[in-house]
N, C-alpha and C positions, 0 to 999 in steps of 0.2 A: 695856529691850531696845533694841538698836541696829537701825536700819533700813538696809538696803543697797539700792541701786538696781541694777536689772538693765538690760541693754542695751535691752530693750523699754520701759523706763520704769516697770515695775511694782515697787513697793517690796517687799522681802522682809524678814521679821523673823527674827532669830536665836533659835532655840528652845532652845539649850543642848544638853544631851546627847540623843542619839537615844533614842527609846522602843522597847523590845523588845516584840514581839508574840509571843504563844504560838501555835505551830503544832501542830495535832493531825493526825497521819497515821494513817489507819485502815487497818490491815493485817489480813487474815483470819487466823484461828487456823490455823497450819500444823502443829500437832501432831495427827496422826491415828494412832490405834492400829490396827495391822494384825494383831498377834498371830501373826506368821509362825512363831515358834519353837513356840508352843503348838499351832498348827495342824499343824506338821510332826511333833511328838510324837504328836498324836492320829491323824495319817495312818498312822503306823507301828505304834502300839501299841494305841490304842483307836479302832477303826474299825467300830463296830456300825452296821448299816444305811447304810453309806457316809457317816456324819455327819462323820468325820474328813476324807474327801475333799472334802465340801462346804465345810467350814470352811477347808481349804487353798485351794480355788478362790476363795472370797470374800476371803481374805487377799491373794492375788495380785492380784485385781481392785482391792482397796483400795489396795495399793501402786502399781499402774499409774495409778489415778485421781489419787492424790496427786502423782505425777510429772508428770501432764498438767495439774495445776492445778485439777482439779474436786474441791474439798475437801468439798462436800456429798455427792457420790457416794462419796467415799473414806470419810467417816464412816459412811454407810449400809452399805457393804460391810463395814467394820470391825466395826460393831455386830452385823451378822448373823454374821460369822465368830466373834465372841466367844460369841454365844448357841449356835451349833452346837458349838463347842469344849466348852462347859459341859455341854451335853446328851450329847455323846459320852463325856465322862469319867464322868458320872453313870450312864449306861446301861452303860458298860464295867465300872465298879466293881460295880454290882449283878449283872451277869452273872458276873464272877469270883467274887464272894461266893456266889452261888447254886451254881455248880459246886463250890466247896469244901464247902459244906454238904451237897450231894448225895453227894459222895465220902465224907465223914466218916460220914454216915448209913448209906450202903451198907456201909461197912466194919464199923460197929457191928452192923448187922443180920446180916451174914454170920457174925460171931463168935458171935452169940446162937443161931444155928440149927445150929452144929456140935455133934456129940455130945461128951459130957464128956471122953472120953479123947483127943480130937483137939485140945482147947484147950491152950494153952500158958500 
């Protein structure tokens, strides 16, 4: 290697090609699920005990927190919205099935109690 003298009198050595160093940039995970479409569907169609409204409210809070940069709160609100959405769908489906079963049962019972000449 060659030595070069600097104006201050300190010799410098030529090290050849520069060495690249790896740089790691830590960025927070910005993908936060707010389930706003699912919440809107439940708000309009499956809203037992106002669970659909609660899910919609938490979805909006998750979206607002994400825009403000508070990703931990956004994840928390998003998870709560998803749980409320699932509960609203389950309770809504059970309610619809129960009503259908009651209507079919009542129709069958009413036909069984009619006199024979009124039956078709």
